[in-house]
Each structure stands twice: as structure tokens, then as C-alpha cells.
VEXTORLO-796288 format. One line per 3 residues: for each residue x, y, z of N, C-alpha, C. Coordinates in pm, 1 decimal, always signed. Layout:
N
X/Y/Z/X/Y/Z/X/Y/Z  ...
This chain:
90
-4401.8/-7496.4/+598.9/-4406.7/-7584.3/+485.3/-4268.9/-7647.5/+465.4  -4265.2/-7775.1/+445.7/-4140.4/-7848.6/+428.1/-4086.8/-7830.1/+286.5  -3956.8/-7809.3/+280.0/-3890.2/-7795.4/+151.3/-3872.4/-7933.6/+89.5
-3898.9/-7945.1/-39.6/-3878.6/-8071.2/-108.8/-3732.5/-8082.1/-149.0  -3670.2/-8192.7/-111.7/-3530.7/-8216.5/-144.2/-3526.3/-8307.3/-265.6  -3457.5/-8262.6/-371.9/-3455.0/-8342.3/-494.9/-3367.8/-8466.6/-482.5
-3389.3/-8561.6/-572.2/-3304.5/-8680.2/-579.6/-3383.1/-8807.7/-561.1  -3308.8/-8917.4/-560.1/-3369.4/-9047.5/-535.7/-3408.0/-9057.0/-388.8  -3476.6/-9161.4/-352.8/-3514.8/-9180.0/-212.9/-3391.6/-9183.6/-122.2
-3289.2/-9252.8/-166.9/-3166.1/-9263.3/-87.2/-3097.4/-9127.7/-73.1  -3083.6/-9055.1/-182.9/-3014.9/-8925.9/-173.3/-3098.2/-8824.5/-96.0  -3229.5/-8833.9/-106.3/-3314.8/-8744.7/-26.0/-3293.1/-8771.2/+121.9
-3287.3/-8899.3/+159.8/-3263.9/-8934.5/+299.9/-3128.3/-8881.3/+347.2  -3025.3/-8899.5/+265.6/-2891.3/-8852.4/+301.0/-2891.1/-8700.7/+315.6  -2954.5/-8632.5/+222.0/-2960.4/-8485.8/+229.6/-3041.9/-8438.1/+349.2
-3148.0/-8510.3/+382.6/-3226.3/-8475.2/+502.0/-3142.5/-8490.2/+628.4  -3063.1/-8597.8/+635.8/-2973.0/-8616.1/+750.8/-2872.7/-8501.3/+758.2  -2817.5/-8462.9/+644.2/-2722.3/-8351.6/+640.2/-2789.6/-8221.5/+682.8
-2912.6/-8202.3/+640.3/-2987.3/-8082.4/+678.3/-3013.0/-8079.6/+829.4  -3045.5/-8194.2/+887.0/-3063.5/-8201.6/+1032.8/-2933.1/-8163.5/+1104.3  -2822.6/-8212.9/+1051.0/-2692.6/-8180.2/+1109.6/-2666.4/-8029.8/+1099.6
-2692.6/-7971.6/+984.0/-2672.9/-7827.5/+967.6/-2762.3/-7748.9/+1061.4  -2887.0/-7789.8/+1074.5/-2980.3/-7721.3/+1164.0/-2936.0/-7730.3/+1309.3  -2861.7/-7835.6/+1342.0/-2806.4/-7851.8/+1476.7/-2670.2/-7783.7/+1489.6
-2628.6/-7717.1/+1383.0/-2500.8/-7644.6/+1377.2/-2381.0/-7737.0/+1396.1  -2394.1/-7857.1/+1344.2/-2284.7/-7954.5/+1347.1/-2189.1/-7922.9/+1232.5  -2060.8/-7930.5/+1262.7/-1958.6/-7915.7/+1159.6/-1870.6/-8039.9/+1160.0
-1815.1/-8070.2/+1044.2/-1728.0/-8187.1/+1030.4/-1599.3/-8141.2/+963.7  -1487.7/-8177.9/+1023.8/-1356.9/-8147.9/+965.5/-1285.5/-8280.2/+941.6  -1257.9/-8309.1/+815.0/-1190.0/-8432.5/+776.7/-1051.4/-8396.6/+724.6
-950.5/-8459.7/+781.0/-813.2/-8443.7/+731.8/-763.7/-8581.7/+691.6  -772.1/-8608.2/+562.2/-734.9/-8740.9/+512.3/-586.9/-8769.7/+527.2  -502.1/-8668.0/+516.8/-358.0/-8691.8/+525.1/-316.1/-8737.0/+664.9
-385.3/-8688.8/+768.3/-356.0/-8731.6/+905.9/-453.8/-8835.9/+957.2  -548.5/-8876.3/+873.6/-653.4/-8970.9/+910.9/-723.4/-8927.3/+1039.5  -780.7/-8805.8/+1035.5/-857.1/-8756.4/+1150.0/-991.8/-8702.7/+1102.9
-1088.9/-8714.0/+1191.6/-1222.0/-8658.1/+1170.1/-1264.2/-8594.0/+1301.6  -1311.5/-8470.3/+1292.9/-1362.0/-8400.9/+1410.0/-1505.2/-8356.8/+1382.2  -1595.2/-8390.7/+1473.2/-1735.7/-8351.7/+1463.1/-1762.7/-8257.6/+1579.2
-1811.0/-8137.7/+1547.8/-1828.5/-8034.9/+1649.8/-1965.5/-7969.8/+1638.4  -2009.2/-7914.8/+1751.7/-2129.5/-7832.1/+1756.8/-2113.9/-7739.6/+1877.2  -2169.3/-7619.9/+1868.2/-2158.0/-7526.3/+1979.8/-2212.1/-7586.1/+2109.6
-2135.2/-7571.5/+2216.8/-2178.5/-7618.9/+2347.5/-2162.4/-7767.4/+2371.3  -2103.4/-7838.2/+2276.3/-2085.8/-7982.6/+2289.8/-1937.7/-8018.3/+2285.8  -1903.0/-8127.6/+2351.1/-1766.9/-8177.6/+2346.0/-1741.2/-8236.6/+2206.8
-1625.0/-8207.6/+2151.4/-1591.7/-8256.5/+2017.5/-1586.5/-8408.6/+2014.1  -1627.1/-8462.3/+1901.4/-1610.6/-8604.9/+1874.4/-1489.7/-8613.9/+1782.2  -1385.8/-8680.6/+1828.0/-1261.5/-8686.7/+1751.6/-1229.2/-8831.1/+1719.8
-1202.8/-8856.2/+1592.4/-1164.6/-8990.0/+1547.9/-1029.0/-8981.0/+1480.4  -951.9/-9086.4/+1495.9/-823.9/-9093.1/+1425.4/-794.1/-9237.8/+1389.3  -696.2/-9254.5/+1301.9/-656.2/-9389.2/+1262.0/-766.5/-9464.7/+1191.7
-783.7/-9591.5/+1230.6/-881.2/-9678.9/+1163.5/-1023.5/-9626.3/+1172.4  -1060.6/-9572.3/+1287.4/-1196.5/-9520.8/+1304.3/-1223.3/-9405.4/+1207.1  -1127.6/-9314.2/+1196.9/-1141.5/-9202.9/+1103.0/-1141.5/-9253.3/+959.3
-1055.0/-9348.5/+929.3/-1049.0/-9402.4/+793.3/-1179.1/-9470.8/+755.7  -1242.0/-9539.6/+850.9/-1372.5/-9600.9/+824.5/-1476.1/-9494.4/+788.5  -1475.9/-9382.1/+860.7/-1567.0/-9271.6/+832.8/-1540.5/-9217.4/+692.5
-1413.2/-9195.4/+659.7/-1374.8/-9143.2/+528.2/-1414.4/-9242.2/+417.7  -1389.2/-9369.0/+440.8/-1426.1/-9471.3/+342.0/-1576.7/-9475.3/+319.7  -1652.2/-9463.3/+427.2/-1798.3/-9464.3/+415.6/-1846.2/-9342.6/+336.4
-1785.5/-9227.4/+361.8/-1818.1/-9107.6/+284.4/-1789.1/-9131.3/+136.3  -1672.8/-9190.4/+108.1/-1634.3/-9214.8/-30.3/-1728.5/-9313.2/-99.8  -1775.3/-9413.3/-27.0/-1872.8/-9507.9/-83.0/-2000.7/-9434.2/-121.1
-2048.4/-9346.8/-32.6/-2171.4/-9272.2/-61.5/-2155.0/-9181.3/-182.7  -2044.5/-9107.5/-187.1/-2027.2/-9012.1/-297.0/-1997.2/-9081.8/-430.0  -1940.8/-9200.5/-423.5/-1918.1/-9276.4/-547.4/-2049.6/-9337.7/-596.4
-2128.0/-9389.8/-503.0/-2255.7/-9451.2/-541.1/-2357.2/-9347.0/-586.9  -2353.2/-9229.8/-521.3/-2446.0/-9120.8/-554.2/-2363.9/-8997.9/-593.7  -2320.6/-8990.2/-718.5/-2230.6/-8883.3/-762.5/-2285.3/-8741.3/-742.9
-2416.0/-8727.8/-727.8/-2472.8/-8594.1/-706.6/-2445.1/-8541.0/-565.9  -2399.6/-8627.8/-475.5/-2368.7/-8584.7/-338.0/-2229.1/-8524.7/-330.9  -2219.4/-8412.3/-264.2/-2089.3/-8353.0/-234.8/-2031.5/-8420.1/-111.2
-1900.0/-8418.3/-99.6/-1834.9/-8476.7/+18.3/-1892.7/-8421.0/+148.0  -1908.9/-8288.2/+153.9/-1953.3/-8225.7/+278.4/-2094.8/-8270.1/+317.4  -2179.3/-8298.2/+219.0/-2315.4/-8345.6/+247.7/-2308.3/-8486.2/+307.7
-2229.0/-8572.7/+246.2/-2213.2/-8708.7/+298.3/-2151.6/-8706.1/+438.2  -2053.8/-8619.0/+460.5/-1990.3/-8609.6/+592.4/-2089.1/-8566.1/+699.1  -2170.2/-8465.3/+668.9/-2271.0/-8421.4/+766.3/-2373.6/-8530.9/+793.4
-2416.5/-8598.9/+688.2/-2514.7/-8706.3/+704.9/-2458.4/-8818.5/+790.5  -2333.2/-8852.4/+769.4/-2269.4/-8957.9/+849.3/-2243.2/-8912.0/+992.5  -2216.6/-8784.5/+1010.9/-2186.5/-8731.8/+1144.5/-2310.5/-8722.2/+1232.5
-2425.6/-8701.0/+1171.7/-2547.0/-8678.2/+1250.5/-2577.4/-8790.3/+1350.5  -2571.2/-8917.2/+1311.3/-2597.9/-9023.0/+1410.5/-2496.3/-9025.3/+1525.5  -2370.0/-8995.4/+1496.5/-2271.0/-8986.5/+1604.6/-2314.8/-8881.4/+1706.2
-2351.0/-8763.5/+1654.9/-2391.1/-8654.1/+1742.4/-2517.2/-8689.2/+1821.5  -2613.8/-8746.2/+1753.8/-2738.7/-8783.2/+1821.4/-2714.2/-8882.7/+1934.6  -2628.0/-8981.0/+1910.1/-2602.0/-9083.5/+2011.1/-2517.5/-9032.1/+2127.6
-2421.2/-8946.5/+2098.4/-2328.6/-8904.1/+2202.7/-2371.1/-8777.4/+2274.2  -2449.0/-8693.4/+2209.0/-2487.0/-8565.9/+2269.8/-2629.4/-8564.5/+2320.7  -2703.6/-8670.4/+2301.3/-2844.9/-8671.0/+2346.7/-2854.1/-8712.1/+2491.7
């Protein structure tokens, strides 16, 4: 039976993406001071971003969490990381 995820349609979609990332054991490490983002999963090569690319990821996360205040940073980060992982690790 599928668990119902609360929220608006948009936040449900974002949370579902984050849940898919968690189920795939994806982790995201964001270091804003060094402008780096690392996306990892067991058995996969790390996806590492720095500079403008990392800042774009961070900015996109901030847009989501500002628009949908009920989202935590880590949820937005996982949701944003999932498509990277799907495209590069599939």
C-alpha cells in the first residue's frame, strides 16, 4: 500500500522525488561556503559540482524552500539530486 504524502500537488511531487532518492540510498552534501555539492550512492561514482554549477543547485534549492516553506533543505536537495543520479547512473 502506498503511503500518502501530505501537501500541495507540487510539494507532494517534490517529496516523492526525495523519497525515491532516499530509497536509492542517495545522499547529498552541500557546502555553501566552498560552493560545492556532492551527490553519492553506494556503488556509484560521486557526482561533484563546484563553482557556478554548485551555486545553481543551491539557488534552485533555495527557490524551492522559499516558495514551499514546509520543505526542509534536505528534502529539496534530495529531490533535486534524484534526476542527476537517474541520468548519470542509469
